[in-house]
N, C-alpha and C positions, 0 to 999 in steps of 0.2 A: 416846188419851195425849196429854197437851200436850210437845212437846220446844222444849228452849230451842235456839236458834243454834249454839252448840257441838254440842250433841247431833245437832243436822242435820249439821253438817261430818262430822262422826264417823260417820254413815252414808253418807254422798257418799262419805268414804275408801273404806269398802270396794265403791263401785261402779267397774266396770274396762270400758275399749271401749278399744281399741287407738289410738294417738294423741289421745286424749282426757282433757282435765281439767276436772275439775267443780268449781265454783266457790257458794257462799252469797255473794252479796252485799248489798249497801246493805236494812237492816233501816230500811222507812220504814211507819209505821202499825201496827204490829207486825207486817209483813209484809215476811219476807225473800224475794231471787229467786235462783232458779238460773240460771246459766246452763255453759255450757261453753266452751272454746278447743281449738283445735286447729289445726295447722300444713296449709295445701293449698296447690295452684298456683291463682294466678286464672286462670278461665275466658277472659278476653282475651287477658290479659298473661302465661301464664304461669309469672311470679313467685310464688315460693312467699311464702304471708301467713302471721301470725297471725287465725285467724279466732275470733269470738266469734257464739253461739247468740244467739238470740233471750230473752227475759228470761220463763223460767216464776212467777207468779207462786205461792207457798205461803202457806200460815198457819200460827201456829205451835199451830194443832189438826191441823197434817198427821200422820199416822201413819207411821213406818217405811218402812212397806209401798207406804202413797201416794206416798213422796218418792221411791224406787227407782222407782217405774213412771212417774213424771216422770221422773228422770233417762233414765229405756230411750226415753222420748217423744222427749225432746231429742233425743237421738243419731238416734232415725228421723228426724225435721223435718229437722235438721241435711242425714242423708246421703239424704234426698228432694230437699233442695235441690239439692244437688251434683250427683245424676242430671238434674236440667229444666235446670242451667246447661250442662250437658254433651249430651246428648238433642239431636241435629240431624234434621229434615227439609229435605231441598235444600238440603245444607248450611248451614241456618240454623237457631240455637237457636232452639224452637218455643214450650219447656212452662215460660219461666222469669217469665212476666210476672206472676204471682200478689202480686208486692214493690208492684208499680205500679197501685195500683186503678183510678185515672182512666185507665190504658190499656186496663184489662179491661174498664171500663164502654165506653170507645170502639170495641174490636173486638168487645163482643155488641151494642153498636148496630149497627153495619157488618151484623156477622151477619145481624141480625133483618131488617134493609134486603134482603139479598141473597135471603133467604129470600121474602121477600112477591114480591121480582121473579120469582124463580124460582115460584112459584106461579101471580103470574099467567100468566107465559108459557105455563105446563102448562094452564092454563083456556083460555088464548085458540089453542095449537095442539091 
């Protein structure tokens, strides 16, 4: 069932999650995006700010069920990001690197280097 952006907005009006507002934005190349906005304290400053989720690309062939599932996934992903930003180990946030892909590459390279050093140490000892 092909939906117009107006029909998609009507489906999103029926989606509810406390503190979140669902938006259908910028229809480009016949593809609208779903985003959510919500207020939450900044993990570093503590100041409450409006947050905007990542954009979720939709097609006009998206069914109402797929749209509701995408809205649900949008909330889950935003919630996961909040958990990653506030979870600490030894007083440091250690799980929120996923937004900096080059930092992740550097961490993976360093971890691989450490594993090689540990293997060498075990084979020598």
